[in-house]
Structure formats: C-alpha cells, structure tokens
C-alpha positions as CSV (number, residue, x, y, z in Angstrom):
1,M,40.0,97.1,96.5
2,F,39.7,98.6,93.0
3,Q,38.7,96.4,90.2
4,P,37.3,98.0,87.0
5,R,34.4,96.5,85.0
6,Y,35.8,94.6,82.1
7,P,36.2,95.0,79.3
8,I,37.2,98.7,79.3
9,T,36.1,100.3,76.1
10,T,37.9,103.2,74.4
11,E,37.1,104.7,71.0
12,R,38.9,102.0,69.1
13,L,40.1,99.4,71.6
14,L,39.0,96.9,74.3
15,L,41.2,96.5,77.3
16,R,40.6,93.2,79.2
17,P,42.3,90.8,81.5
18,F,44.7,88.4,79.9
19,T,43.8,84.7,79.5
20,P,46.0,81.6,78.8
21,A,44.7,81.7,75.2
22,D,46.6,84.9,74.7
23,L,50.0,83.1,74.7
24,D,50.6,83.1,71.0
25,A,49.8,86.8,70.6
26,V,51.9,87.8,73.6
27,H,54.8,85.7,72.5
28,A,54.6,87.3,69.0
29,Y,55.6,90.6,70.4
30,E,57.7,89.7,73.4
31,S,60.0,87.5,71.3
32,R,60.9,90.5,69.1
33,P,64.3,92.2,69.6
34,D,62.8,95.5,68.4
35,V,60.2,95.3,71.2
36,A,62.7,94.3,73.9
37,R,65.3,96.8,72.8
38,Y,64.5,99.5,75.5
39,L,63.0,97.2,78.1
40,Y,64.8,95.4,81.0
41,W,64.4,92.0,79.4
42,E,65.8,90.3,76.4
43,P,63.4,88.8,73.7
44,R,61.5,86.0,75.4
45,D,61.2,82.4,74.4
46,R,57.8,80.8,74.5
47,D,58.3,79.4,78.0
48,S,59.3,82.8,79.4
49,S,56.3,84.4,77.7
50,R,54.1,81.8,79.3
51,T,55.6,82.5,82.8
52,F,55.1,86.2,82.5
53,L,51.6,85.7,81.0
54,D,50.6,83.7,84.1
55,K,51.6,86.7,86.2
56,K,49.6,89.1,83.9
57,I,46.5,86.9,84.2
58,T,46.4,87.6,88.0
59,R,46.8,91.4,87.7
60,T,43.2,92.5,87.4
61,A,42.5,94.3,90.6
62,V,44.4,96.7,92.9
63,R,44.2,95.9,96.6
64,E,47.4,97.4,98.0
65,E,50.5,99.4,97.1
66,G,52.6,97.5,94.6
67,D,49.6,95.9,92.9
68,A,48.9,96.5,89.2
69,L,46.3,96.3,86.5
70,D,48.0,94.5,83.5
71,L,45.6,94.3,80.6
72,A,45.5,93.0,77.1
73,V,45.0,95.7,74.4
74,T,42.7,94.2,71.8
75,L,41.0,95.3,68.5
76,P,37.2,95.0,69.0
77,R,36.4,94.0,65.4
78,T,38.8,91.0,65.4
79,G,39.6,90.3,69.1
80,D,43.3,90.3,68.3
81,V,45.7,91.1,71.2
82,I,48.0,93.8,69.9
83,G,49.8,94.6,73.2
84,S,49.5,95.3,76.9
85,V,48.9,98.3,79.1
86,L,49.8,98.6,82.8
87,L,48.9,100.7,85.8
88,I,50.9,100.2,89.0
89,W,49.9,101.6,92.4
90,T,53.4,102.7,93.5
91,S,52.6,104.6,96.7
92,K,49.6,104.7,98.9
93,Q,50.9,107.5,101.2
94,H,51.8,109.7,98.2
95,R,48.9,108.6,96.0
96,Q,51.1,107.8,93.1
97,G,51.1,105.4,90.2
98,E,52.9,104.5,87.0
99,I,51.7,103.6,83.6
100,G,53.4,101.4,80.9
101,Y,52.5,99.9,77.5
102,I,53.9,97.6,74.9
103,L,52.4,97.2,71.4
104,H,53.3,94.8,68.6
105,P,55.2,96.9,66.0
106,D,52.7,96.0,63.4
107,H,50.3,98.3,65.3
108,H,52.6,101.3,65.9
109,G,51.8,104.6,64.5
110,H,48.0,104.4,64.9
111,G,47.7,106.1,68.3
112,Y,46.7,102.9,70.0
113,A,49.4,103.2,72.8
114,A,48.2,106.7,73.7
115,E,44.6,105.6,73.6
116,A,45.2,102.6,75.9
117,A,47.5,104.6,78.3
118,C,44.9,107.4,78.5
119,A,42.4,104.8,79.7
120,M,44.9,103.8,82.4
121,L,45.4,107.4,83.5
122,H,41.6,107.7,83.8
123,L,41.5,104.6,86.0
124,G,44.3,105.9,88.1
125,F,42.9,109.3,88.7
126,T,39.1,108.5,88.9
127,G,39.2,104.9,90.2
128,L,42.2,104.8,92.5
129,G,42.1,108.5,93.4
130,L,45.8,109.0,92.6
131,H,47.4,112.4,92.8
132,R,50.3,111.8,90.4
133,I,51.1,109.2,87.7
134,T,54.5,108.8,86.1
135,G,55.8,107.1,83.0
136,R,59.5,105.9,83.0
137,L,61.4,104.9,79.9
138,D,64.8,104.5,78.4
139,A,65.7,108.0,77.3
140,R,66.6,106.8,73.8
141,N,63.0,105.6,73.2
142,T,61.7,108.6,71.4
143,A,58.6,106.9,70.1
144,S,57.5,106.1,73.7
145,A,58.3,109.6,74.8
146,R,56.0,110.9,72.0
147,V,53.2,108.8,73.5
148,L,53.6,110.3,76.9
149,E,53.8,113.8,75.4
150,K,50.6,113.2,73.5
151,L,49.0,112.5,76.9
152,R,50.3,115.9,78.0
153,M,52.6,114.4,80.5
154,R,55.6,116.6,81.2
155,R,59.2,115.4,81.1
156,E,60.4,116.0,84.6
157,A,63.8,114.5,84.6
158,T,66.5,112.7,82.6
159,L,68.6,110.5,84.9
160,I,71.9,110.1,83.1
161,D,73.4,106.6,83.1
162,N,71.4,105.7,86.2
163,E,70.9,102.0,85.3
164,Y,73.1,99.3,84.0
165,V,70.9,97.4,81.5
166,K,71.9,94.6,79.2
167,G,75.6,95.3,79.5
168,E,75.5,99.1,79.1
169,W,74.7,102.2,81.0
170,A,71.2,103.6,80.2
171,S,69.6,106.9,80.9
172,E,66.0,107.1,82.1
173,A,63.5,109.7,81.2
174,I,60.7,110.4,83.7
175,Y,57.3,111.9,82.7
176,A,54.5,112.8,85.0
177,I,51.0,114.3,85.2
178,L,49.0,115.4,88.3
179,D,45.3,114.8,88.9
180,T,44.6,118.6,88.7
181,E,46.3,118.7,85.3
182,W,44.3,115.7,84.1
183,T,41.1,117.2,85.3
184,A,41.9,120.6,83.6
185,Q,42.5,118.7,80.3
186,A,39.1,117.1,80.5
187,T,37.2,120.4,80.8
C-alpha cells in the first residue's frame, strides 16, 4: 500500500485529502459550464457534487491497480480549496499511472495546476515506482495541454474523434513522461 504523508506541501500549495466540509468549494467549480466543458460530465448540481465528493474523500491511498489519490488543492495562507489533483495507478504490470487536475477558473494562470500535477508526478515515480505517467485531455483544451507541456510531458498521440462525448465526437490528446525523463529533469 502507498499512502503519502498529508498534507503534501509544494512551494505555494497544500495538497490534502478532501473532507465533507469541502462541499461548497468543490461545488463552486464543478457547477460551472466553463469547468465541465472539456470533461466527461455536465456541470454538477449540489447533490451530484456531494456524491462525487464522497468518493474523493475515500481516495487517499493506493492499494491496487485502479486506485487513485484524489486530493484537494488548497492555498496555505487561507486554506481555500481551489481545485483537485489526481493520480491513478492504471497498470501494475506495466507500472503506469495517469494524472489529472481541475482548478476553479478564478485561480487559472498562476501555475497552480502545473505545481500540483508536478507533486503527483513525484508521488507516482518515487512513491509508487511507476515507469510511465500519462495525461489525457480533450484535444481542444489548449490550456490543459500547456500545463502538461510545462511539466515536460510529450504529446504522443492525438486520437481523432475517438469518443462520443456530450452529443459530439471529440478527439483526445495523450501526453506522457517516463521515470528516466523525470529523473533527468531533476538533475
């Protein structure tokens, strides 16, 4: 089992497990059409946010393939929850994982998504011993692509019209980084 020591501290953020008290903050960004635009789900009502928050609360340790760390991204000086960051263990055999992130738009443009995602890459490579970590996104989401590029993840593929999402065909961009590339960046 892998369970990090919480909170995880970055230069400007604290990453911690979600709690029931985070519902208002989570709903504040999950209910926004501009947040849900490139995601699989529509803007969530309060009850849906509560249901998904209940799931996030349990995702604090990785025991087996398919498990995830799903953490609140908070500002240390205020404690405000500004988003979430995710690390999924996608394959034990192939030592692979996937990262994801969502930030409230009020906090876009400050480098917070890359900072939080970088911490998840670190956990994946050093804590879980992963060999490869990917990031998948709607190919139209250029802001999210810039985050992955800032992390020096390489764009490996664009899958054209590979998913039918919200009544339309969507293309998916896939980014990845290997443990050896991650280690080389750190030196």
